C-alpha positions in Angstrom: 0.0 0.0 0.0 3.0 2.3 0.0 2.0 3.9 -3.3 -1.6 4.5 -2.3 -2.5 8.2 -1.9 -4.3 9.4 1.1 -7.4 10.1 -1.1 -7.5 6.5 -2.3 -6.8 5.0 1.1 -9.7 7.0 2.6 -12.1 6.1 -0.2 -11.2 2.4 0.0 -11.8 2.5 3.7 -15.2 4.4 3.5 -16.5 2.1 0.8 -15.4 -1.0 2.8 -17.1 0.3 5.9 -20.4 1.0 4.1 -20.3 -2.4 2.4 -19.7 -4.1 5.8 -22.6 -2.2 7.3 -24.9 -3.1 4.5 -24.0 -6.8 4.9 -24.6 -6.6 8.6 -28.0 -4.8 8.1 -29.1 -7.6 5.7 -28.5 -10.2 8.4 -29.9 -8.4 11.4 -33.3 -6.7 11.7 -32.1 -4.5 14.6 -29.1 -3.2 12.7 -30.8 -0.2 11.1 -31.1 2.0 14.2 -28.5 4.8 14.5 -27.3 3.3 17.8 -26.8 -0.2 16.2 -25.1 1.3 13.2 -22.8 3.3 15.3 -21.9 0.4 17.5 -21.2 -1.8 14.5 -19.1 0.7 12.7 -17.1 1.5 15.8 -16.3 -2.2 16.4 -15.5 -2.6 12.7 -13.1 0.3 12.8 -11.4 -1.0 15.9 -10.8 -4.4 14.2 -9.7 -2.7 11.0 -7.2 -0.6 13.0 -5.9 -3.6 15.0 -5.5 -5.8 12.0 -4.0 -3.0 9.8 -6.5 -3.7 7.0 -6.0 -0.2 5.5 -3.2 2.1 4.8 -1.4 3.7 7.7 -2.1 7.0 6.0 -5.5 7.0 7.7 -4.5 5.4 11.0 -4.8 8.7 12.9 -8.3 9.3 11.4 -9.5 5.9 12.5 -8.2 6.5 16.0 -10.0 9.8 16.2 -13.3 8.4 14.8 -13.2 5.5 17.2 -12.6 7.9 20.1 -15.5 10.0 19.0 -17.9 7.0 18.6 -17.0 5.7 22.1 -17.7 9.1 23.7 -20.6 10.3 21.5 -22.3 7.1 20.4 -24.8 7.6 17.6 -24.1 11.4 17.7 -20.7 10.7 16.1 -22.7 9.9 12.9 -20.1 7.4 11.5 -22.4 6.2 8.7 -23.0 9.8 7.5 -19.2 10.4 7.7 -18.5 7.4 5.5 -21.2 8.4 3.1 -19.8 11.9 2.7 -16.3 10.6 2.2 -17.4 8.0 -0.4 -19.4 10.6 -2.3 -16.8 13.4 -2.3 -13.7 11.3 -2.8 -15.3 9.2 -5.6 -16.2 12.4 -7.4 -12.9 14.2 -6.9 -10.9 11.2 -8.0 -11.5 12.2 -11.6 -10.8 15.9 -11.0 -7.0 16.1 -10.9 -6.2 18.2 -13.9 -6.7 21.8 -14.7 -7.0 22.9 -11.1 -5.2 26.3 -11.6 -7.8 27.0 -14.2 -10.5 25.9 -11.7 -9.0 28.2 -9.1 -9.1 31.2 -11.5 -12.7 30.4 -12.5 -13.7 30.3 -8.8 -12.0 33.6 -8.1 -13.8 35.2 -11.1 -17.2 33.9 -9.8 -16.5 35.2 -6.3 -15.4 38.6 -7.5 -18.6 38.8 -9.6 -20.5 38.0 -6.4 -18.9 41.1 -4.8 -16.1 39.4 -2.9 -12.9 41.2 -2.3 -10.2 39.2 -4.1 -6.5 40.0 -3.6 -3.7 38.1 -5.3 -1.0 40.8 -5.6 -0.3 41.3 -1.9 2.8 40.1 -0.1 1.8 38.1 3.0 4.7 37.4 5.3 3.4 38.8 8.6 0.2 39.3 10.4 -2.1 41.7 8.4 -5.5 43.3 8.9 -7.8 43.7 6.0 -10.6 46.3 5.8 -13.2 44.7 3.6 -16.2 46.8 4.6 -18.3 43.8 5.4 -17.6 42.0 2.1 -16.5 38.4 2.0 -12.8 38.3 1.1 -10.1 36.0 -0.2 -6.4 36.6 -0.3 -3.7 34.5 -1.9 -0.1 35.6 -1.2 1.4 37.1 -4.4 4.4 34.8 -4.4 2.2 31.7 -4.3 -0.1 33.0 -7.0 2.8 33.8 -9.3 5.1 30.9 -8.6 2.9 27.9 -7.8 0.8 28.0 -11.0 2.0 26.8 -14.4 -0.6 27.3 -17.0 -3.7 25.4 -15.9 -2.0 23.4 -13.2 -1.0 23.8 -9.6 2.7 23.1 -8.9 2.5 23.3 -5.1 -0.1 23.8 -2.4 -1.6 27.3 -2.3 -2.9 29.0 0.8 -6.2 30.9 0.6 -7.0 33.3 3.4 -10.8 33.6 3.5 -13.4 35.5 5.5 -16.8 34.1 4.6 -19.3 31.5 5.9 -17.4 28.3 5.6 -20.1 26.0 4.2 -20.9 28.5 1.4 -17.2 28.9 0.5 -16.5 25.2 0.5 -19.6 24.6 -1.8 -18.2 27.1 -4.3 -14.8 25.5 -4.3 -16.3 22.1 -4.7 -18.4 23.4 -7.6 -15.1 24.2 -9.3 -13.7 20.8 -8.6 -11.5 21.9 -5.7 -11.4 20.4 -2.3 -10.2 22.4 0.7 -8.2 21.6 3.8 -9.9 22.2 7.1 -9.9 25.9 7.8 -7.3 27.0 10.4 -7.8 30.4 12.1 -4.7 30.1 14.3 -2.5 29.6 11.2 -3.9 32.6 9.3 -1.7 35.6 8.7 -4.8 37.7 8.0 -6.9 38.9 10.9 -10.5 37.5 11.0 -9.7 35.1 8.2 -9.2 31.3 8.1 -6.3 29.7 6.2 -7.3 27.0 3.7 -5.1 25.1 1.3 -5.7 23.6 -2.1 -3.3 20.9 -3.4 -2.0 19.8 -6.8 -4.3 17.0 -8.2 -6.5 17.5 -5.1 -4.2 15.2 -3.2 -4.7 16.7 0.3 -2.6 14.9 2.9 -5.5 15.0 5.5 -9.3 14.9 5.5 -10.7 17.7 3.4 -13.8 19.7 4.3 -16.8 17.4 3.5 -19.8 18.4 1.5 -23.4 17.6 2.4 -24.8 14.4 0.8 -26.4 14.9 -2.6 -29.3 12.6 -3.5 
């Protein structure tokens, strides 16, 4: 599994978990309650972790989800988590090319929606942006100039964003981009969160997940 990307490892795990839950539900009439589903998936994850069934790239995720399920029970929503991962990572698997073009298209749409978009500002220290209540997105000038080659991303790019996170994540996903979890502490722009997009959408950790689409 050494050549498996995090994305593929996560997708394989989510699909295997959902398949195991489906098999369990087919054999047990009581398996369809949220509590029963949570208990089954938690136990399945524990076994998968102990037996190293999946790539070590997702070992920390499994440990975290098991801890959540043990403390929260059905409220951990493990089934929903796996469904979201399966949906998003299945879709994004075929969206690895032209991501710089996708980024520029997203920026154009946001600017048309009255966002303040800045890509020509040096960002090397803490800054404060007066956006007059507008949503805003800043990409450091050096990254915007040096980490894009034509339609492709060469290296990860940091986006500093001030906007409702679900709405921003939805726009990015619409343009075939998945985002890292927003990090306010790591942001160099006051009142903004720092997000990253990666070449070929190969984030090294769990991306922001979209709501399920029927």
